[in-house]
RODO-2510 file (C-alpha; in nm, 4 decimals, decimal comma):
residues 273
     n   res          X          Y          Z
     1     m    -0,0061     0,0001    -0,0242
     2     s     0,1152     0,3170    -0,0681
     3     l     0,0063     0,4455     0,2712
     4     l     0,1695     0,2958     0,5607
     5     f     0,0732     0,2601     0,9505
     6     g     0,3176     0,2432     1,2209
     7     t     0,3816     0,3253     1,5633
     8     a     0,5369     0,6312     1,7988
     9     g     0,8291     0,4202     1,8981
    10     t     0,8468     0,0919     1,9974
    11     p     0,5144    -0,1412     2,0326
    12     h     0,4734    -0,2405     2,3903
    13     s     0,4282    -0,6590     2,2814
    14     s     0,8046    -0,6123     2,1451
    15     r     1,0329    -0,8750     2,2783
    16     g     1,2665    -0,5589     2,3788
    17     t     1,2348    -0,2168     2,4483
    18     d     1,5199    -0,0879     2,2063
    19     s     1,4514     0,0394     1,8652
    20     i     1,5828    -0,2274     1,6644
    21     s     1,3067    -0,5078     1,8644
    22     g     1,0305    -0,2331     1,7473
    23     i     1,1255    -0,2663     1,4074
    24     r     1,1107    -0,6521     1,4580
    25     r     0,7784    -0,6377     1,5982
    26     v     0,6221    -0,3936     1,3569
    27     h     0,7261    -0,5936     1,0797
    28     e     0,5976    -0,9429     1,2348
    29     l     0,2722    -0,7099     1,2691
    30     g     0,2169    -0,6326     0,9312
    31     l     0,2993    -0,2420     1,0239
    32     g     0,4380    -0,0323     0,7318
    33     c     0,6447     0,1994     0,9441
    34     m     0,8049     0,3525     1,3274
    35     e     0,8925     0,6850     1,4655
    36     l     1,2010     0,6640     1,6988
    37     e     1,1055     0,8750     1,9774
    38     f     1,4100     1,1173     2,0215
    39     v     1,1984     1,3071     2,2766
    40     r     1,3195     1,3020     2,6409
    41     g     1,7067     1,3487     2,4081
    42     v     1,8830     1,1999     2,1276
    43     k     2,0240     0,8856     2,3161
    44     m     2,1247     0,6411     2,0571
    45     g     2,4892     0,6972     1,9165
    46     e     2,5988     0,6497     1,5460
    47     k     2,7054     0,2514     1,5980
    48     t     2,3175     0,1719     1,7189
    49     a     2,2113     0,3714     1,4127
    50     r     2,3876     0,2193     1,1487
    51     e     2,2303    -0,1123     1,2925
    52     v     1,8965     0,0425     1,3131
    53     y     1,9468     0,1273     0,9412
    54     n     2,0445    -0,2280     0,8214
    55     i     1,7678    -0,3861     0,9906
    56     s     1,4860    -0,1469     0,8712
    57     q     1,6284    -0,1741     0,5328
    58     q     1,6446    -0,5502     0,5715
    59     l     1,2598    -0,5741     0,6747
    60     g     1,1391    -0,3041     0,4680
    61     i     0,9886    -0,0719     0,7460
    62     k     1,0108     0,3253     0,7108
    63     l     1,1682     0,5014     0,9823
    64     s     1,0950     0,9004     1,0954
    65     v     1,2360     1,0704     1,3566
    66     h     1,0349     1,2917     1,6683
    67     a     1,2820     1,5469     1,7769
    68     p     1,3139     1,6219     2,2147
    69     y     0,9884     1,7866     2,3114
    70     y     1,2000     2,0366     2,4904
    71     i     1,2470     2,2557     2,2146
    72     n     1,1491     2,6684     2,2056
    73     l     1,2592     2,8044     1,8591
    74     n     1,1101     3,1418     1,9955
    75     a     1,3206     3,1767     2,2509
    76     e     1,6757     3,3803     2,2808
    77     g     2,0283     3,2838     2,4085
    78     e     2,1014     2,9729     2,5260
    79     t     1,7406     2,8050     2,5083
    80     l     1,7455     2,8930     2,1179
    81     s     2,1027     2,7798     2,0977
    82     a     1,9898     2,4484     2,2752
    83     s     1,6516     2,4071     2,0544
    84     k     1,8510     2,4133     1,7622
    85     e     2,1049     2,1729     1,8763
    86     r     1,8537     1,9324     1,9608
    87     i     1,7210     1,9556     1,6130
    88     l     2,0496     1,8601     1,4473
    89     n     2,1365     1,6007     1,6282
    90     s     1,8063     1,4372     1,5749
    91     a     1,8397     1,5203     1,2309
    92     r     2,1886     1,3431     1,2351
    93     i     2,1410     1,0151     1,3701
    94     g     1,8162     1,0058     1,1910
    95     n     1,9933     1,0258     0,8543
    96     i     2,1965     0,7595     0,9543
    97     c     1,8721     0,5171     1,0519
    98     g     1,7767     0,5844     0,7083
    99     a     1,4812     0,8373     0,8792
   100     k     1,3239     1,0793     0,6225
   101     s     1,1503     1,3118     0,8219
   102     v     1,2311     1,4397     1,1493
   103     v     0,9263     1,5742     1,3312
   104     i     0,9594     1,8682     1,5967
   105     h     0,7305     2,0945     1,7985
   106     a     0,8836     2,3861     1,6767
   107     g     0,8153     2,7099     1,9628
   108     f     0,5279     2,8663     2,2330
   109     i     0,3880     3,1862     2,1150
   110     q     0,4728     3,3935     2,4645
   111     k     0,4491     3,7712     2,4585
   112     y     0,4981     3,7997     2,1108
   113     p     0,2505     3,8344     1,8111
   114     r     0,1595     3,5425     1,6300
   115     g     0,2800     3,7363     1,3141
   116     v     0,6760     3,7687     1,4679
   117     v     0,6652     3,4285     1,6308
   118     y     0,6508     3,3038     1,2926
   119     e     0,9051     3,4938     1,1751
   120     r     1,1222     3,4405     1,4546
   121     i     1,0444     3,0863     1,4298
   122     k     1,1432     3,0967     1,0241
   123     k     1,4735     3,2302     1,0634
   124     a     1,5960     2,9251     1,3146
   125     v     1,4516     2,6772     1,0914
   126     v     1,6714     2,9009     0,8408
   127     d     1,9283     2,8622     0,9992
   128     i     1,8924     2,4699     1,1066
   129     m     1,7999     2,3742     0,7511
   130     d     2,1458     2,5570     0,6330
   131     i     2,3662     2,3679     0,8478
   132     l     2,2175     2,0260     0,7507
   133     k     2,2659     2,0784     0,4152
   134     s     2,6283     2,1779     0,4334
   135     e     2,6633     1,8450     0,6189
   136     g     2,4818     1,6638     0,3882
   137     v     2,2077     1,5684     0,6033
   138     d     1,9092     1,4827     0,3250
   139     i     1,6182     1,4938     0,5468
   140     i     1,2994     1,6772     0,5766
   141     l     1,1803     1,9109     0,8697
   142     r     0,8370     1,8372     0,9888
   143     v     0,6852     2,1098     1,2209
   144     e     0,3789     1,9925     1,3785
   145     t     0,0337     2,1037     1,4194
   146     m    -0,0103     2,1412     1,8015
   147     g    -0,3210     2,1079     2,0392
   148     r    -0,2979     2,4088     2,2132
   149     g    -0,3456     2,7687     2,1478
   150     s    -0,0694     2,8549     2,3407
   151     q     0,1831     2,6551     2,0926
   152     f     0,3674     2,7268     1,7701
   153     g     0,1551     2,5113     1,5017
   154     s    -0,1600     2,5804     1,3848
   155     l    -0,2713     2,4551     1,0435
   156     e    -0,1842     2,7655     0,8825
   157     e     0,1452     2,7964     1,0479
   158     a     0,2633     2,4266     0,9627
   159     l     0,1339     2,4703     0,5732
   160     a     0,2888     2,8492     0,5623
   161     i     0,6521     2,7520     0,6950
   162     t     0,7150     2,5193     0,4042
   163     e     0,8007     2,8526     0,1894
   164     v     1,1343     2,7241     0,3921
   165     d     1,3161     2,4500     0,1609
   166     g     1,3308     2,1342     0,2828
   167     v     1,0426     2,1801     0,5252
   168     m     0,7129     1,9758     0,5050
   169     p     0,4398     1,9743     0,7696
   170     c     0,3374     1,7113     1,0053
   171     i    -0,0262     1,6636     1,0459
   172     d    -0,1390     1,5254     1,3672
   173     f    -0,5158     1,5105     1,3310
   174     s    -0,6047     1,4439     1,7139
   175     h    -0,4339     1,7687     1,7988
   176     l    -0,6341     1,9945     1,5116
   177     h    -0,9676     1,8254     1,6865
   178     a    -0,8321     1,9084     2,0051
   179     l    -0,7858     2,2912     1,9535
   180     s    -1,1634     2,3226     1,9205
   181     g    -1,3879     1,9960     1,9220
   182     k    -1,4211     2,0550     1,5993
   183     n    -1,2537     1,8517     1,2565
   184     n    -1,3795     1,5581     1,3471
   185     s    -1,5734     1,4538     1,0525
   186     r    -1,5287     1,3433     0,7086
   187     d    -1,6014     1,7012     0,5548
   188     e    -1,3674     1,8602     0,8018
   189     f    -1,1023     1,6346     0,7623
   190     a    -1,1541     1,6434     0,3688
   191     s    -1,1290     2,0133     0,4155
   192     i    -0,7990     2,0017     0,5736
   193     l    -0,6902     1,7965     0,2929
   194     s    -0,8094     2,0083     0,0540
   195     r    -0,6175     2,2604     0,2186
   196     i    -0,3108     2,1092     0,1843
   197     e    -0,3356     2,0505    -0,1296
   198     e    -0,4039     2,3879    -0,2776
   199     k    -0,0868     2,4675    -0,0385
   200     l     0,1379     2,2165    -0,1885
   201     g    -0,0438     2,0712    -0,4781
   202     r    -0,0443     1,6956    -0,5155
   203     r     0,3086     1,6741    -0,3748
   204     g     0,1332     1,7184    -0,0444
   205     l    -0,0655     1,4691    -0,0267
   206     d     0,1777     1,2104    -0,2184
   207     d     0,4101     1,2627     0,0852
   208     m     0,2268     1,3228     0,3843
   209     h     0,3140     1,1967     0,7935
   210     i     0,0523     1,2236     0,9739
   211     h     0,0110     1,1925     1,3668
   212     v    -0,3471     1,0174     1,5095
   213     s    -0,4905     0,8791     1,8668
   214     g    -0,7434     0,9255     2,0576
   215     i    -0,7741     1,2491     2,2582
   216     d    -0,8806     1,3795     2,5610
   217     y    -0,9220     1,7650     2,5777
   218     s    -1,0643     2,1148     2,7426
   219     d    -1,1115     2,4299     2,6339
   220     k    -0,7721     2,5026     2,6278
   221     g    -0,6338     2,2402     2,4011
   222     e    -0,4917     1,8638     2,4429
   223     k    -0,5003     1,7180     2,7892
   224     n    -0,3530     1,3791     2,6969
   225     h    -0,3642     1,1118     2,4599
   226     l    -0,6147     0,8398     2,4487
   227     i    -0,7147     0,4955     2,2883
   228     f    -0,9881     0,5551     2,0790
   229     a    -1,2174     0,3182     2,1998
   230     e    -1,2413     0,5918     2,5000
   231     s    -1,2439     0,9129     2,3080
   232     d    -1,4749     1,0838     2,0994
   233     f    -1,2356     1,1338     1,8135
   234     k    -1,4125     0,9647     1,4315
   235     y    -1,1079     0,7943     1,3367
   236     n    -1,2896     0,5510     1,0787
   237     e    -1,4204     0,9082     0,8860
   238     l    -1,0065     0,9774     0,9217
   239     v    -0,9434     0,6883     0,7049
   240     q    -1,2905     0,8065     0,4894
   241     a    -1,1098     1,1175     0,3824
   242     f    -0,7220     0,9176     0,3512
   243     v    -0,8925     0,7067     0,0692
   244     e    -1,0943     0,9800    -0,1147
   245     f    -0,7674     1,1708    -0,1183
   246     d    -0,5719     0,8847    -0,1670
   247     i    -0,3057     1,0227     0,0170
   248     k     0,0544     0,8412     0,0344
   249     g     0,3253     0,8293     0,2953
   250     m     0,3224     0,7373     0,6548
   251     v     0,0787     0,7574     1,0029
   252     i     0,1842     0,7342     1,3167
   253     c    -0,0158     0,5944     1,5996
   254     e     0,0416     0,7623     1,9244
   255     s    -0,2447     0,5937     2,1123
   256     p    -0,1461     0,4230     2,4380
   257     n    -0,1921     0,1180     2,3338
   258     l     0,0241     0,2055     2,0372
   259     e     0,0093    -0,1270     1,7784
   260     e    -0,3708    -0,2068     1,8399
   261     d    -0,4914     0,1383     1,7089
   262     a    -0,2239     0,1796     1,4576
   263     l    -0,3637    -0,2143     1,3594
   264     v    -0,7386    -0,0609     1,3782
   265     l    -0,6155     0,2119     1,1522
   266     k    -0,4597    -0,0162     0,8968
   267     r    -0,7645    -0,2849     0,8946
   268     e    -1,0310     0,0052     0,8675
   269     y    -0,8504     0,1559     0,5642
   270     e    -0,7551    -0,1989     0,3724
   271     k    -1,1826    -0,2679     0,4013
   272     i    -1,2767     0,0808     0,2629
   273     f    -0,9533     0,0732     0,0127
***
């Protein structure tokens, strides 16, 4: 299939907790991809990264990377420098692993108008991409749509920042639902995909990176991830929109039960497709 489903990190049913065990288990489950979670820091060395590359190539499992949570590109001084370095290190190791994308939470709005924040974050992203290109690191930087208004990463912002060469969005449909309680029907999901196509053309739909899970939220936005069965998120209608728009790429499940809901998505997709 042109649309692959997988887990955010090593599946719970893996024999070990390491990435190589995770890739093996993803393959055993019949899933097609896995996101390497560097969310608490880049703790993988180059030797392990090469081993990850070898096993993922052997088993045909596509990889992506999620950079550390501790990033704020709308910062100054040491905080900004450290944020850039975390993204750079994620991309460097991810590239050795064979990952094609590194996902980031770009930053916080704080005291500035959103337009000012956009320009500040864009400048930092340009700096990062310039360094990666100079090092020969061929990886896409994906700015994730976020689940709180206090964070940079509305759909509009994630699409706009693709004006930087080498940057694409990571569309977290559950976050977009949590922002307002909307974006939870086939028509609304279709509207989001239409906006992506309007901005990026067919390329935007043929190279998608998606996060999805059940989700709990309040009037302030995202609270925490849930399994689909405990959430109001209409994943089946989302999958209908995937099929109708014939999207391609990777769908990473972030539900607490990881592989169980990833398989739910895959089976729903296969049934409709």
